[in-house]
N, C-alpha and C positions, 0 to 999 in steps of 0.2 A: 504494500500500500504506500502510495506517495504521500508525504506529509511535509509540512513546513519545517524548516530546520531551526533548531534552537541555538541562539547565539550565546556564547559564554565569553564575557569580557575579561581580558587579562592583559598584562603589560610585562612581557618577558623579552629578553634579548633576541630570541629566535622566533617569537610569535607575539605580535601586538594586535589586539582586537580592541579598538578604542571607540567609545560612544561620543561622537561629536555633538549630538543633540544636547548633552549635558555640558558642553564646552562652548556653546554659543552658535551652533550651526543646525537649526531645526531642519528636519528632513534628511539628515545624514546620520543614521543610527550606527553605522560601522565604518571605521577606517582601519584597514588591516595591512600588516606586513608579515610575511611568512618566509622563514629560512628552514629548510629541512636538512639536517645533518645525517639522516637515515631515511630509508624508504618508508612511506606512510601508506597505510591501507586506504583503498579507494573510498571516497565519500559516497554515502548511500544516495540513491535517487531522491530528489526533493524539489520543492518549489519555494519561491519567495513571493507571497501574496502582496501586491501593491508595491513591491520593491524591485528596482533594477539593480543588478549586480554587474560590476565590471572589474577586470583585473589586468595588470600589465606584467607579463612574464619578463624577468630580468636575467635569469639563469636557469639552465635545465630545460625541460620541455614538459608540457601538459597534454593529456588526452581528455578532451571534453566531449561528453555525449549530450547532445541537445536536439530536441525535436526529431529524434530517431536518426540523427546524423552524427558521425564521428569527426571531430576537428582536432588537428595537431597544432598546439599552440607553442611556437618557438620563441626564443629570446627576442625581445623587441616587438612582439605582437600583443594585441589586446583582445581579450574575449569579453563578450557581453551576453548576459542572461536577462531577458526581458521578464517583467512581472508575470507570474502564473505559468511560465514555461518550465516543464519538467526537464531536469538536467542533473548531471553528476560528473565529478572529476574522477575518471576511471584510472588515472595513474598520477602519482605524486612522488617522483623519484628522489633519491638522495641528491643533494646539491641544488634542489629547486629553490629559487628566490623570486618572490613576486610581491607587488603591491596590489591592494584591492579595496573596493568601496561598495557600500550599499546606499541607494538613494530612494527615498519614499516618493512615489509618483501618485499623489492623491489630489483630490480637488482642493483648491486654495482655501475654501471655507472650513476645511478640516485641519488646517495648519499650513501656512504659506511656506513653501520651500525656501530656506535661507532668508526668510523675512522679506522676500521680494514682493513688489506690488502684484496684485492679482493677475493683471494682463501679462506681465513678464514671467510669472510663475507658470502660467498656462502655456506660454510659448516655449519655455525651457523644457517642460515635461513633454510637450508634443515632439520636440526635436530629439529628446532622449529616447522616446519610444520608437523613433525611426532608425535607430542605430542598427547596423548589421551585427551578426553573431561574432564575426572575426574582423578585426581592423589590423591590417598588415602594412600600412604605409609608415612614413617617418613619424615615430612616436616619441622622439626625444623630448619634445615640449611637455608631453604628458608626464614623462619620467621626472622632469625638473619640477613640475607643478606638484606631484606627489611628495617629492623631497621637501619642497618649501612648506607644504602643509604639515608634515611631521615636525619640521623645525619650529613652526608656530605653536604646535601643540605642546612642545617640550619647553616653552617659556613659562615663567611664573604666572599663576592665575591672576587675571585682572580684567577690567572692562575692555581695555585696549586689546588684550590677547583674544577675547571673544570676537571682537570686530575683525581682527586679523585672520582668525580661523575661518570666520564666515566668508571673508573676501577670498582667502586662498582656496576654499572649497568651491566657490563660484568660478574662480579662475581655472581650477582643475576640470570642471565640467565643460567649460567653454573650450579648453584645449582638446578635450576628448572629442567634442563635436567638430572642431576644426580639422583634427588629423583624420577624421573619417571622411572628410571632403577635401582631398589633397589639392583640388583645383583652386582652393581659396588660399593656399599657402605657396610662397615661392619655392620652386623645386631646386633648392641649393644642394640637396643631398641626392639628386637623381643618379649621378654616377656611382655613388656608394651603394644605393639600392640595387643598381644593376649588378654590382659585384656580389652583393648578398644573394640575389636571385641565382647568379651563376654558381655560387658555392652550394646552394641548396640543391640545384639541379645536377651538378657534377661534383659531389663531395670528394671523389677520388683524385681530383686534379692536384697538381703541384702548384700551390699558391705561395709565391714569395712576396714578402712585404714590399720590397723595392718595386717589383712589377705591378703590384696592386696599387701602390701609391702613384706610380706613373699613369696607370689607367684612370685613376681618380683625379689626376692633375694636381696632386698635393705632395708635400714633403712626407717622408715616411712617418715622422713624429706626428705631424698634423693629421695624416690619414688615420693612424691608430687612434688618436683622440676622437676624431669625428666618427669613426667606426664604432667606438665604445658608446658614444652618445646615442647612436641610432639603435644599436642592438643590446647594449648593456654589457657586452663582452669584448675582450681583445680579439683580433681576427683569428689567432690560432685556437683559442678556446671555442669560438663560434664554429670554426671548421670541424673541430673534434665532435661537437654536438651534432652537426649535420651528418658526419660519418657514422655516429652511433645510431641515429635515426634510420639511415640507409641500411645499417647492419641489422637492425630489428626487422626490417622488411625482408631481407634475405634469409634471416634465421627462421622467420615465420613461414615464408612462402617457398623455400627451396630446401634441398637436402645437401647443399654444398658444405664441405668441411669448414670448420671455424677458421682454420689456417688460411684456406683459400679466400674466404670472405675478408679476413683481416688484410691480406696483401692486396686484394683487388680494390680495397677502399683507401689504400695509401698509408696504412699503418706500417711503422718500421719493422714490426715483428708481431707474431701472435701474442707474445707476452705483454707487449705494450698495448695491444688492442684489448686484451682481457682485463688489464688493470684499469684502463680508461672506461671500459664498459661497466665494470663493477662499481667504479666511482659514480657513474651516472645513474645506475639502476639498482645498485645494492646486490646484484647477482652476477655470476659469471655468464658468458654467452651460452654455455651448455645448459646451465640452470634455467636461464631465461627461455631458451628454446623449448625445454621440456614443459614449462608452465604455459608458454604461448600455444 
């Protein structure tokens, strides 16, 4: 039976689940940060009545089941679960790092979202309800807005803090809407996004930083910094995550030996592949294949 999930608020280094409604931001019942140092059991299928949930994956990868479809959420991508839509996170591997938020989408007469005027609250809720399940464009501004909101929350309580939290929450929602409509933002990261797509499509390739920086028309140092802003990871770590995801497909869908899969995806040795795979999933490739 599908049910509404119960939220447990806590504030720990590896898991922060904060109530912003008590901190001056009505309509934002949850601001979350999750870091997994070990593999976590899948979340049961559930819904959020009248609540939109969205999250930004910074490291690792997620498997989201929503509306009967399976979505792979990679670093730098955003997932969105609309109110009343049944969903579950089917995989939360070791090394996962993500920001997330819940937003109440209710009629303004039942509590104005972020104390906005009625007309503005209705418009914001309407636009949020139009978001797609997966946002894979340049999400660096959303990442920065999340970070700013956590910084505001961590300041001493005061009337000014409440105002800043409310403003930072609104800014985060606007950045979320903007990055879902890339035509409204200058395409200053277009070449980097092309490189990211290339790595995802052909993870077995030999990607040297100097070559990638030249392709992006940037210095190596500037390229690495810009790449991390877009994906949340340095290029080498992002490439390893792409190779791990490709390895999962081969382990699940073929009988190829693990050694052949490792070498075909560009790992220097089967041992290197196994150690990286276990770091990402908590299991060796053979264990993962048996369970898959």
